[in-house]
C-alpha positions in Angstrom: 48.8 110.8 102.6 51.7 112.0 100.6 54.4 109.3 100.1 58.2 110.5 100.5 60.2 109.8 97.4 62.9 107.5 98.0 66.5 107.6 96.5 68.4 104.6 95.8 72.1 105.5 95.4 73.9 102.4 93.4 76.9 102.0 90.8 76.0 102.2 87.3 76.0 98.8 85.6 78.6 98.2 83.0 81.8 96.6 82.3 85.4 97.7 83.6 85.7 99.6 80.4 82.8 101.7 81.4 84.6 102.2 84.8 87.5 103.8 83.0 85.3 106.2 80.9 83.7 107.1 84.0 86.9 108.3 85.5 87.4 110.6 82.4 83.7 111.9 82.9 84.5 112.7 86.5 88.2 114.0 85.9 87.5 117.5 87.4 86.1 116.1 90.5 89.2 114.1 90.8 91.4 117.2 90.3 89.4 119.2 93.0 89.7 116.3 95.6 93.4 116.0 95.0 94.0 119.5 95.5 91.9 119.6 98.7 93.8 116.3 99.8 97.0 118.1 99.7 95.8 121.4 101.4 94.3 119.3 104.2 97.4 117.3 105.0 99.6 120.2 105.8 97.0 122.8 106.8 98.4 124.5 110.2 101.7 123.0 109.9 104.4 125.3 110.5 106.6 123.8 108.0 104.0 122.8 105.5 105.0 120.6 102.6 108.5 120.9 103.6 107.5 117.9 105.9 107.4 115.8 102.3 111.3 116.2 102.3 112.2 116.2 105.9 110.8 112.6 106.8 112.6 110.8 104.0 115.9 112.7 104.9 115.6 112.1 108.7 114.8 108.3 107.8 117.9 108.4 105.6 120.2 110.0 108.4 119.1 107.4 110.9 119.6 104.3 108.3 123.0 105.6 107.5 124.0 105.7 111.1 122.4 102.3 112.2 122.5 100.4 109.1 125.5 101.9 107.0 127.9 102.7 110.0 127.1 100.1 112.7 125.6 97.3 110.8 128.7 97.9 108.1 126.2 97.9 105.2 128.1 100.8 103.7 130.8 98.3 102.5 128.2 96.4 100.3 127.1 99.2 98.1 130.3 99.5 96.5 131.2 103.0 95.2 128.0 104.5 95.8 127.6 106.6 99.0 125.4 104.7 101.5 123.2 108.1 102.1 122.7 108.2 98.4 122.0 104.4 98.2 119.1 104.6 100.9 117.7 108.2 99.9 117.2 106.5 96.3 115.1 103.7 97.9 113.4 105.9 100.3 111.8 108.3 97.6 109.6 105.6 96.0 109.2 103.9 99.4 107.8 107.0 101.0 105.5 107.5 98.2 104.0 104.0 98.3 103.8 104.1 102.0 102.0 107.3 102.5 99.6 106.7 99.5 99.0 103.1 100.5 97.8 104.1 104.1 95.6 106.7 102.6 94.2 104.7 99.9 93.4 101.8 102.4 91.1 104.1 104.5 89.9 106.2 101.7 86.3 104.7 101.3 85.8 104.7 105.1 86.8 108.3 105.4 84.4 109.3 102.9 81.4 108.0 104.3 79.5 111.4 104.4 79.8 111.8 100.7 79.4 108.1 99.6 76.1 107.8 101.3 74.7 111.1 99.7 75.7 111.0 96.2 76.7 108.9 93.7 80.1 109.1 91.9 82.5 106.4 90.7 84.0 105.2 94.1 87.3 104.2 92.4 88.1 108.2 92.4 88.8 107.8 96.2 91.7 105.6 95.5 93.2 107.9 93.0 92.9 110.8 94.9 95.6 110.2 97.7 98.2 108.8 95.3 97.9 111.9 92.9 98.3 114.0 96.1 101.3 112.0 97.1 102.9 112.9 93.9 103.8 116.2 95.4 105.5 114.6 98.1 107.5 112.4 95.5 108.7 115.4 93.6 110.0 117.1 96.6 112.0 114.1 97.5 113.4 113.9 93.9 114.7 117.6 94.1 116.3 116.8 97.7 117.9 113.6 96.0 119.2 115.5 93.0 120.7 118.1 95.7 122.5 115.2 97.4 123.8 113.6 94.0 125.2 116.9 93.4 126.8 117.3 96.9 128.6 113.8 96.4 129.8 114.7 93.1 127.3 112.4 91.3 125.9 113.9 88.0 122.5 112.8 86.9 122.8 110.8 83.4 119.9 110.4 80.7 119.1 107.4 82.5 117.5 109.4 85.0 114.6 110.1 82.8 113.5 106.5 83.1 112.3 107.7 86.8 109.1 108.8 85.2 107.8 105.4 83.9 109.0 103.9 87.3 106.8 106.4 89.1 103.8 105.4 86.8 104.6 101.8 87.7 104.4 102.8 91.4 101.2 104.6 90.9 99.7 101.6 89.3 101.2 99.2 92.2 99.4 101.5 94.8 96.2 101.8 92.9 96.0 97.8 92.3 96.8 97.2 96.2 94.3 100.0 97.1 91.5 98.2 95.2 91.8 95.1 97.4 92.6 96.8 100.8 89.9 99.8 100.5 87.1 97.3 99.5 87.9 95.0 102.2 88.5 97.7 104.9 84.8 98.8 104.3 83.6 95.6 105.3 86.1 94.3 107.9 87.6 97.3 109.9 90.2 95.2 111.2 92.2 95.9 108.3 93.2 99.4 109.6 95.3 97.6 112.1 96.7 95.1 109.7 97.6 97.7 106.9 100.2 99.8 109.1 102.0 96.4 110.2 102.0 95.0 106.7 103.4 98.2 105.4 106.3 98.3 108.3 107.1 94.6 107.2 107.1 95.3 103.4 109.9 98.1 104.4 112.1 95.3 105.5 111.1 93.0 102.8 112.2 95.5 100.2 115.7 96.3 99.4 115.8 100.0 101.2 118.7 99.2 103.6 120.6 96.7 101.8 121.4 95.6 98.4 120.0 92.7 96.7 123.2 91.3 95.8 123.2 90.2 99.5 121.0 87.3 98.4 123.1 84.9 96.4 120.5 82.2 95.8 119.0 82.8 92.5 115.5 80.9 93.0 115.3 82.9 96.5 115.9 86.2 94.7 113.1 85.3 92.2 110.6 84.6 94.9 111.9 87.7 96.7 111.2 89.9 93.4 107.3 89.0 93.4 107.4 91.9 95.9 106.9 94.5 93.3 108.9 97.3 95.4 112.0 95.2 94.7 111.8 95.8 91.0 110.7 99.6 91.5 113.3 100.2 94.1 116.0 98.7 92.1 114.6 100.4 89.2 114.9 103.9 91.0 118.7 103.2 91.8 119.6 102.2 88.4 117.9 105.3 86.8 119.5 107.5 89.4 122.8 105.8 90.2 125.2 105.3 87.2 127.3 102.1 88.4 124.2 100.0 89.0 122.9 97.5 86.6 119.5 97.3 85.0 117.3 95.0 87.3 115.3 93.3 84.2 114.1 90.4 85.9 112.7 92.1 89.0 111.1 94.7 86.9 109.3 91.8 84.9 108.4 90.2 87.7 107.0 93.2 89.2 105.1 94.2 86.2 103.6 90.8 85.9 102.6 90.7 89.8 101.0 94.1 89.5 99.3 93.4 86.3 97.5 90.3 87.9 96.7 92.3 91.1 95.1 95.0 88.9 92.9 92.9 87.0 91.7 90.9 90.0 91.2 94.1 92.1 89.2 95.9 89.4 86.8 92.8 89.2 86.5 92.5 93.0 86.3 96.3 93.8 83.4 96.5 91.1 81.5 93.5 92.5 82.0 95.1 96.2 81.0 98.5 95.3 77.3 97.6 95.3 77.4 97.2 99.0 79.6 100.1 100.1 76.7 102.4 101.0 75.2 99.5 103.4 78.4 98.9 105.1 80.2 101.9 105.5 
């Protein structure tokens, strides 16, 4: 009786540096999957990619009416119009929120591929973040249009948006390493992530300025949330009357760095069992 050959799918052994090298080797696959992700997200949608701008703009309108007008927070933003103040924060927030939700479920949703062929699983975390950059660019375009409408002219500091986008990208990737690996083993996480993201929105200075927090020690603890530094950084880059958030950005970089290193080690160890549990 002829024996049936058995194929064992498992990650290659090697260091974390080897994982980075694999990403470069599979760069064409990353690009193809990212383009596919963008097409699938807006397929059969009447407005298509316009939703990428409609969602943050509609949220800004709601925030302006309820938090700006009714709660009186528009008096706390100084000379900055509240619509610009809130929309400048919603640009990185929607990028983070959308890409984070997709990254957390990326391994589970790719079950059919993971169980049939080997490729660096970490690719599946990068794809939704790359596709989210399209939404980010559209939102930035709307923000520039709003600034011109309110008579605000972008300065050279606007170029600082690009390194802040990189920091946001790394932040999503770092958190995605943990959430995607845990979600592959514990499906309860799919219910926890949306709640955590909703909570993170109110723990980030989107609808209110950080100067409302007077206690310096509390503000330092508050800045452990990397979105604080990122959002304040976006406001500084876009709005000329704001001050550079040196401490929140430094704390954000430290937090993300620790999360990234730990996440890479954790993901690498858990990767060997993905095929068995997904």
